[in-house]
mmCIF file of the C-alpha atoms, coordinates in Angstrom:
data_MODEL
# 
_entry.id   MODEL 
# 
loop_
_atom_site.group_PDB 
_atom_site.id 
_atom_site.type_symbol 
_atom_site.label_atom_id 
_atom_site.label_alt_id 
_atom_site.label_comp_id 
_atom_site.label_asym_id 
_atom_site.label_entity_id 
_atom_site.label_seq_id 
_atom_site.pdbx_PDB_ins_code 
_atom_site.Cartn_x 
_atom_site.Cartn_y 
_atom_site.Cartn_z 
_atom_site.occupancy 
_atom_site.B_iso_or_equiv 
_atom_site.pdbx_formal_charge 
_atom_site.auth_seq_id 
_atom_site.auth_comp_id 
_atom_site.auth_asym_id 
_atom_site.auth_atom_id 
_atom_site.pdbx_PDB_model_num 
ATOM 1   C CA . MET A 1 1   ? -27.123 15.876 -20.403 1.00 0.00 ? 1   MET A CA 1 
ATOM 2   C CA . ALA A 1 2   ? -23.555 16.936 -19.696 1.00 0.00 ? 2   ALA A CA 1 
ATOM 3   C CA . PRO A 1 3   ? -21.449 18.203 -22.572 1.00 0.00 ? 3   PRO A CA 1 
ATOM 4   C CA . ARG A 1 4   ? -19.243 15.581 -24.139 1.00 0.00 ? 4   ARG A CA 1 
ATOM 5   C CA . ARG A 1 5   ? -15.580 16.248 -23.561 1.00 0.00 ? 5   ARG A CA 1 
ATOM 6   C CA . GLY A 1 6   ? -13.822 16.770 -26.841 1.00 0.00 ? 6   GLY A CA 1 
ATOM 7   C CA . ALA A 1 7   ? -17.014 16.728 -28.911 1.00 0.00 ? 7   ALA A CA 1 
ATOM 8   C CA . PRO A 1 8   ? -16.138 17.220 -32.595 1.00 0.00 ? 8   PRO A CA 1 
ATOM 9   C CA . GLY A 1 9   ? -16.024 20.875 -33.568 1.00 0.00 ? 9   GLY A CA 1 
ATOM 10  C CA . LEU A 1 10  ? -16.136 22.126 -29.979 1.00 0.00 ? 10  LEU A CA 1 
ATOM 11  C CA . PRO A 1 11  ? -13.260 23.459 -27.901 1.00 0.00 ? 11  PRO A CA 1 
ATOM 12  C CA . ARG A 1 12  ? -11.542 20.765 -25.888 1.00 0.00 ? 12  ARG A CA 1 
ATOM 13  C CA . PRO A 1 13  ? -10.798 21.170 -22.193 1.00 0.00 ? 13  PRO A CA 1 
ATOM 14  C CA . GLY A 1 14  ? -7.822  23.453 -21.813 1.00 0.00 ? 14  GLY A CA 1 
ATOM 15  C CA . HIS A 1 15  ? -8.338  25.011 -25.241 1.00 0.00 ? 15  HIS A CA 1 
ATOM 16  C CA . ARG A 1 16  ? -8.502  28.796 -25.173 1.00 0.00 ? 16  ARG A CA 1 
ATOM 17  C CA . ASP A 1 17  ? -12.171 28.965 -26.128 1.00 0.00 ? 17  ASP A CA 1 
ATOM 18  C CA . ALA A 1 18  ? -12.179 32.751 -25.869 1.00 0.00 ? 18  ALA A CA 1 
ATOM 19  C CA . GLY A 1 19  ? -10.178 32.618 -29.101 1.00 0.00 ? 19  GLY A CA 1 
ATOM 20  C CA . VAL A 1 20  ? -12.900 30.764 -30.996 1.00 0.00 ? 20  VAL A CA 1 
ATOM 21  C CA . VAL A 1 21  ? -15.396 32.509 -33.270 1.00 0.00 ? 21  VAL A CA 1 
ATOM 22  C CA . LEU A 1 22  ? -18.376 30.437 -34.410 1.00 0.00 ? 22  LEU A CA 1 
ATOM 23  C CA . ALA A 1 23  ? -20.503 31.747 -37.253 1.00 0.00 ? 23  ALA A CA 1 
ATOM 24  C CA . ASP A 1 24  ? -24.027 30.604 -38.016 1.00 0.00 ? 24  ASP A CA 1 
ATOM 25  C CA . ALA A 1 25  ? -24.171 27.288 -36.185 1.00 0.00 ? 25  ALA A CA 1 
ATOM 26  C CA . ARG A 1 26  ? -27.837 26.384 -36.455 1.00 0.00 ? 26  ARG A CA 1 
ATOM 27  C CA . ASP A 1 27  ? -28.286 22.630 -36.195 1.00 0.00 ? 27  ASP A CA 1 
ATOM 28  C CA . LEU A 1 28  ? -26.816 21.913 -32.761 1.00 0.00 ? 28  LEU A CA 1 
ATOM 29  C CA . ASP A 1 29  ? -27.632 18.873 -30.673 1.00 0.00 ? 29  ASP A CA 1 
ATOM 30  C CA . PRO A 1 30  ? -28.408 19.468 -26.978 1.00 0.00 ? 30  PRO A CA 1 
ATOM 31  C CA . ALA A 1 31  ? -24.894 18.566 -25.790 1.00 0.00 ? 31  ALA A CA 1 
ATOM 32  C CA . GLU A 1 32  ? -23.297 20.921 -28.311 1.00 0.00 ? 32  GLU A CA 1 
ATOM 33  C CA . ARG A 1 33  ? -25.642 23.740 -27.328 1.00 0.00 ? 33  ARG A CA 1 
ATOM 34  C CA . GLU A 1 34  ? -24.927 23.184 -23.623 1.00 0.00 ? 34  GLU A CA 1 
ATOM 35  C CA . ALA A 1 35  ? -21.158 23.135 -24.196 1.00 0.00 ? 35  ALA A CA 1 
ATOM 36  C CA . LEU A 1 36  ? -21.319 26.344 -26.226 1.00 0.00 ? 36  LEU A CA 1 
ATOM 37  C CA . ASP A 1 37  ? -23.521 28.056 -23.654 1.00 0.00 ? 37  ASP A CA 1 
ATOM 38  C CA . ALA A 1 38  ? -20.951 27.202 -20.959 1.00 0.00 ? 38  ALA A CA 1 
ATOM 39  C CA . SER A 1 39  ? -18.008 28.397 -23.065 1.00 0.00 ? 39  SER A CA 1 
ATOM 40  C CA . ARG A 1 40  ? -16.541 31.747 -24.009 1.00 0.00 ? 40  ARG A CA 1 
ATOM 41  C CA . VAL A 1 41  ? -16.905 30.966 -27.734 1.00 0.00 ? 41  VAL A CA 1 
ATOM 42  C CA . ARG A 1 42  ? -18.055 34.066 -29.586 1.00 0.00 ? 42  ARG A CA 1 
ATOM 43  C CA . ARG A 1 43  ? -21.137 33.208 -31.680 1.00 0.00 ? 43  ARG A CA 1 
ATOM 44  C CA . LEU A 1 44  ? -22.134 35.335 -34.676 1.00 0.00 ? 44  LEU A CA 1 
ATOM 45  C CA . SER A 1 45  ? -24.374 35.211 -37.688 1.00 0.00 ? 45  SER A CA 1 
ATOM 46  C CA . ALA A 1 46  ? -22.751 34.715 -41.084 1.00 0.00 ? 46  ALA A CA 1 
ATOM 47  C CA . ASP A 1 47  ? -21.981 38.401 -41.573 1.00 0.00 ? 47  ASP A CA 1 
ATOM 48  C CA . PRO A 1 48  ? -18.668 39.383 -43.204 1.00 0.00 ? 48  PRO A CA 1 
ATOM 49  C CA . ALA A 1 49  ? -18.259 42.632 -41.248 1.00 0.00 ? 49  ALA A CA 1 
ATOM 50  C CA . ALA A 1 50  ? -19.080 40.966 -37.910 1.00 0.00 ? 50  ALA A CA 1 
ATOM 51  C CA . LEU A 1 51  ? -16.571 38.187 -38.593 1.00 0.00 ? 51  LEU A CA 1 
ATOM 52  C CA . ALA A 1 52  ? -13.837 40.646 -39.555 1.00 0.00 ? 52  ALA A CA 1 
ATOM 53  C CA . SER A 1 53  ? -14.528 42.646 -36.391 1.00 0.00 ? 53  SER A CA 1 
ATOM 54  C CA . ALA A 1 54  ? -14.488 39.561 -34.155 1.00 0.00 ? 54  ALA A CA 1 
ATOM 55  C CA . LEU A 1 55  ? -11.220 38.379 -35.654 1.00 0.00 ? 55  LEU A CA 1 
ATOM 56  C CA . GLY A 1 56  ? -9.750  41.855 -35.265 1.00 0.00 ? 56  GLY A CA 1 
ATOM 57  C CA . ASP A 1 57  ? -10.639 41.691 -31.576 1.00 0.00 ? 57  ASP A CA 1 
ATOM 58  C CA . LEU A 1 58  ? -8.496  38.545 -31.234 1.00 0.00 ? 58  LEU A CA 1 
ATOM 59  C CA . GLY A 1 59  ? -5.388  40.401 -32.356 1.00 0.00 ? 59  GLY A CA 1 
ATOM 60  C CA . PRO A 1 60  ? -2.627  39.089 -34.620 1.00 0.00 ? 60  PRO A CA 1 
ATOM 61  C CA . VAL A 1 61  ? -3.017  35.350 -34.121 1.00 0.00 ? 61  VAL A CA 1 
ATOM 62  C CA . PRO A 1 62  ? -2.935  32.469 -36.605 1.00 0.00 ? 62  PRO A CA 1 
ATOM 63  C CA . VAL A 1 63  ? -6.435  31.428 -37.674 1.00 0.00 ? 63  VAL A CA 1 
ATOM 64  C CA . TYR A 1 64  ? -7.815  28.044 -38.668 1.00 0.00 ? 64  TYR A CA 1 
ATOM 65  C CA . VAL A 1 65  ? -11.055 28.136 -40.704 1.00 0.00 ? 65  VAL A CA 1 
ATOM 66  C CA . HIS A 1 66  ? -13.469 25.213 -40.624 1.00 0.00 ? 66  HIS A CA 1 
ATOM 67  C CA . LEU A 1 67  ? -16.615 25.378 -42.762 1.00 0.00 ? 67  LEU A CA 1 
ATOM 68  C CA . ASP A 1 68  ? -19.367 22.785 -42.764 1.00 0.00 ? 68  ASP A CA 1 
ATOM 69  C CA . ILE A 1 69  ? -21.366 23.272 -45.951 1.00 0.00 ? 69  ILE A CA 1 
ATOM 70  C CA . ASP A 1 70  ? -24.581 22.462 -44.114 1.00 0.00 ? 70  ASP A CA 1 
ATOM 71  C CA . VAL A 1 71  ? -24.536 26.031 -42.786 1.00 0.00 ? 71  VAL A CA 1 
ATOM 72  C CA . ILE A 1 72  ? -25.474 27.112 -46.339 1.00 0.00 ? 72  ILE A CA 1 
ATOM 73  C CA . ASP A 1 73  ? -29.155 27.316 -47.270 1.00 0.00 ? 73  ASP A CA 1 
ATOM 74  C CA . GLY A 1 74  ? -30.227 23.778 -48.156 1.00 0.00 ? 74  GLY A CA 1 
ATOM 75  C CA . ALA A 1 75  ? -31.904 24.980 -51.357 1.00 0.00 ? 75  ALA A CA 1 
ATOM 76  C CA . GLU A 1 76  ? -28.501 26.164 -52.638 1.00 0.00 ? 76  GLU A CA 1 
ATOM 77  C CA . VAL A 1 77  ? -26.632 22.945 -51.918 1.00 0.00 ? 77  VAL A CA 1 
ATOM 78  C CA . PRO A 1 78  ? -28.807 20.195 -53.400 1.00 0.00 ? 78  PRO A CA 1 
ATOM 79  C CA . GLY A 1 79  ? -27.341 16.831 -52.616 1.00 0.00 ? 79  GLY A CA 1 
ATOM 80  C CA . ALA A 1 80  ? -25.814 17.845 -49.290 1.00 0.00 ? 80  ALA A CA 1 
ATOM 81  C CA . ARG A 1 81  ? -25.896 14.829 -47.010 1.00 0.00 ? 81  ARG A CA 1 
ATOM 82  C CA . PHE A 1 82  ? -26.945 16.857 -43.937 1.00 0.00 ? 82  PHE A CA 1 
ATOM 83  C CA . PRO A 1 83  ? -28.967 19.881 -45.114 1.00 0.00 ? 83  PRO A CA 1 
ATOM 84  C CA . SER A 1 84  ? -30.089 22.235 -42.344 1.00 0.00 ? 84  SER A CA 1 
ATOM 85  C CA . GLY A 1 85  ? -32.820 24.141 -44.131 1.00 0.00 ? 85  GLY A CA 1 
ATOM 86  C CA . PRO A 1 86  ? -32.853 27.908 -44.611 1.00 0.00 ? 86  PRO A CA 1 
ATOM 87  C CA . GLY A 1 87  ? -29.571 29.716 -44.046 1.00 0.00 ? 87  GLY A CA 1 
ATOM 88  C CA . PRO A 1 88  ? -27.056 32.026 -45.659 1.00 0.00 ? 88  PRO A CA 1 
ATOM 89  C CA . SER A 1 89  ? -26.481 31.795 -49.400 1.00 0.00 ? 89  SER A CA 1 
ATOM 90  C CA . VAL A 1 90  ? -23.342 30.447 -51.055 1.00 0.00 ? 90  VAL A CA 1 
ATOM 91  C CA . SER A 1 91  ? -22.539 34.050 -52.046 1.00 0.00 ? 91  SER A CA 1 
ATOM 92  C CA . GLN A 1 92  ? -22.869 35.226 -48.447 1.00 0.00 ? 92  GLN A CA 1 
ATOM 93  C CA . ILE A 1 93  ? -20.538 32.460 -47.231 1.00 0.00 ? 93  ILE A CA 1 
ATOM 94  C CA . GLU A 1 94  ? -18.063 33.375 -50.001 1.00 0.00 ? 94  GLU A CA 1 
ATOM 95  C CA . GLU A 1 95  ? -18.114 36.957 -48.703 1.00 0.00 ? 95  GLU A CA 1 
ATOM 96  C CA . CYS A 1 96  ? -17.567 35.718 -45.142 1.00 0.00 ? 96  CYS A CA 1 
ATOM 97  C CA . LEU A 1 97  ? -14.592 33.593 -46.187 1.00 0.00 ? 97  LEU A CA 1 
ATOM 98  C CA . ALA A 1 98  ? -13.069 36.487 -48.135 1.00 0.00 ? 98  ALA A CA 1 
ATOM 99  C CA . ALA A 1 99  ? -13.571 38.802 -45.135 1.00 0.00 ? 99  ALA A CA 1 
ATOM 100 C CA . VAL A 1 100 ? -11.898 36.292 -42.811 1.00 0.00 ? 100 VAL A CA 1 
ATOM 101 C CA . CYS A 1 101 ? -8.934  35.977 -45.180 1.00 0.00 ? 101 CYS A CA 1 
ATOM 102 C CA . ALA A 1 102 ? -8.615  39.760 -45.436 1.00 0.00 ? 102 ALA A CA 1 
ATOM 103 C CA . ALA A 1 103 ? -8.860  40.308 -41.666 1.00 0.00 ? 103 ALA A CA 1 
ATOM 104 C CA . ALA A 1 104 ? -6.803  37.435 -40.304 1.00 0.00 ? 104 ALA A CA 1 
ATOM 105 C CA . ASP A 1 105 ? -3.681  35.357 -40.744 1.00 0.00 ? 105 ASP A CA 1 
ATOM 106 C CA . VAL A 1 106 ? -5.402  32.221 -42.065 1.00 0.00 ? 106 VAL A CA 1 
ATOM 107 C CA . ARG A 1 107 ? -2.949  29.348 -41.747 1.00 0.00 ? 107 ARG A CA 1 
ATOM 108 C CA . ALA A 1 108 ? -5.264  26.472 -42.660 1.00 0.00 ? 108 ALA A CA 1 
ATOM 109 C CA . ALA A 1 109 ? -8.804  25.845 -43.804 1.00 0.00 ? 109 ALA A CA 1 
ATOM 110 C CA . TYR A 1 110 ? -11.072 22.835 -43.986 1.00 0.00 ? 110 TYR A CA 1 
ATOM 111 C CA . LEU A 1 111 ? -14.238 22.584 -46.053 1.00 0.00 ? 111 LEU A CA 1 
ATOM 112 C CA . ALA A 1 112 ? -16.434 19.786 -44.714 1.00 0.00 ? 112 ALA A CA 1 
ATOM 113 C CA . CYS A 1 113 ? -18.475 18.867 -47.765 1.00 0.00 ? 113 CYS A CA 1 
ATOM 114 C CA . ALA A 1 114 ? -20.624 15.835 -47.051 1.00 0.00 ? 114 ALA A CA 1 
ATOM 115 C CA . TRP A 1 115 ? -22.531 15.121 -50.264 1.00 0.00 ? 115 TRP A CA 1 
ATOM 116 C CA . LEU A 1 116 ? -24.825 12.293 -51.233 1.00 0.00 ? 116 LEU A CA 1 
ATOM 117 C CA . PRO A 1 117 ? -22.796 9.772  -53.286 1.00 0.00 ? 117 PRO A CA 1 
ATOM 118 C CA . ASP A 1 118 ? -24.675 10.427 -56.531 1.00 0.00 ? 118 ASP A CA 1 
ATOM 119 C CA . ARG A 1 119 ? -23.940 14.186 -56.335 1.00 0.00 ? 119 ARG A CA 1 
ATOM 120 C CA . ILE A 1 120 ? -20.207 14.155 -55.636 1.00 0.00 ? 120 ILE A CA 1 
ATOM 121 C CA . GLY A 1 121 ? -19.134 14.447 -59.246 1.00 0.00 ? 121 GLY A CA 1 
ATOM 122 C CA . ASP A 1 122 ? -21.852 16.677 -60.665 1.00 0.00 ? 122 ASP A CA 1 
ATOM 123 C CA . LEU A 1 123 ? -21.011 20.126 -61.971 1.00 0.00 ? 123 LEU A CA 1 
ATOM 124 C CA . THR A 1 124 ? -23.241 22.028 -59.523 1.00 0.00 ? 124 THR A CA 1 
ATOM 125 C CA . THR A 1 125 ? -21.570 20.373 -56.532 1.00 0.00 ? 125 THR A CA 1 
ATOM 126 C CA . ARG A 1 126 ? -18.089 20.926 -57.951 1.00 0.00 ? 126 ARG A CA 1 
ATOM 127 C CA . GLY A 1 127 ? -18.956 24.526 -58.752 1.00 0.00 ? 127 GLY A CA 1 
ATOM 128 C CA . THR A 1 128 ? -20.029 25.199 -55.161 1.00 0.00 ? 128 THR A CA 1 
ATOM 129 C CA . ILE A 1 129 ? -16.877 23.633 -53.726 1.00 0.00 ? 129 ILE A CA 1 
ATOM 130 C CA . THR A 1 130 ? -14.723 25.555 -56.214 1.00 0.00 ? 130 THR A CA 1 
ATOM 131 C CA . ARG A 1 131 ? -16.385 28.877 -55.306 1.00 0.00 ? 131 ARG A CA 1 
ATOM 132 C CA . LEU A 1 132 ? -15.815 28.304 -51.586 1.00 0.00 ? 132 LEU A CA 1 
ATOM 133 C CA . ALA A 1 133 ? -12.199 27.265 -52.116 1.00 0.00 ? 133 ALA A CA 1 
ATOM 134 C CA . ARG A 1 134 ? -11.600 30.290 -54.338 1.00 0.00 ? 134 ARG A CA 1 
ATOM 135 C CA . ALA A 1 135 ? -12.964 32.586 -51.596 1.00 0.00 ? 135 ALA A CA 1 
ATOM 136 C CA . LEU A 1 136 ? -10.210 31.160 -49.376 1.00 0.00 ? 136 LEU A CA 1 
ATOM 137 C CA . GLY A 1 137 ? -7.605  31.934 -52.027 1.00 0.00 ? 137 GLY A CA 1 
ATOM 138 C CA . ALA A 1 138 ? -7.219  28.374 -53.306 1.00 0.00 ? 138 ALA A CA 1 
ATOM 139 C CA . ASP A 1 139 ? -7.037  27.539 -56.996 1.00 0.00 ? 139 ASP A CA 1 
ATOM 140 C CA . LEU A 1 140 ? -9.011  24.302 -57.075 1.00 0.00 ? 140 LEU A CA 1 
ATOM 141 C CA . ARG A 1 141 ? -8.979  22.296 -60.292 1.00 0.00 ? 141 ARG A CA 1 
ATOM 142 C CA . TRP A 1 142 ? -10.941 19.148 -61.022 1.00 0.00 ? 142 TRP A CA 1 
ATOM 143 C CA . PRO A 1 143 ? -9.677  16.270 -63.159 1.00 0.00 ? 143 PRO A CA 1 
ATOM 144 C CA . GLU A 1 144 ? -11.356 15.889 -66.495 1.00 0.00 ? 144 GLU A CA 1 
ATOM 145 C CA . PRO A 1 145 ? -13.993 13.127 -66.517 1.00 0.00 ? 145 PRO A CA 1 
ATOM 146 C CA . THR A 1 146 ? -12.838 9.881  -68.063 1.00 0.00 ? 146 THR A CA 1 
ATOM 147 C CA . GLY A 1 147 ? -14.688 6.933  -69.466 1.00 0.00 ? 147 GLY A CA 1 
ATOM 148 C CA . PRO A 1 148 ? -18.158 6.651  -70.970 1.00 0.00 ? 148 PRO A CA 1 
# 
């Protein structure tokens, strides 16, 4: 199957894919895998030092961070809509995010947190999202629950 042009999360034609660093992508469909194999995207494990080094190699450029929570070990994110099984811990991803922020000029970040509807408001889910946001330097606050 040929790679889809403009597949979500993958470099689009004309994008400088040599400037993309992808950490710990595990659950790829065949088209995504083929597109990545044909690209110059630098693929790494979720290792803070490796990420800092890879970003240092890019030079002083603005960085956009995109994190899908399904990269985190499924046992640590109960209620994730698309768990991918064993993977790095929440703590390890926090360390990666902090390393990226220390090594690069992060201009924007996106946390893709697809949770099952009944887990969106629970304290464990909110705690995980808050920890990840804090690692990016954000001060995330949740509204107090209302009603019965």
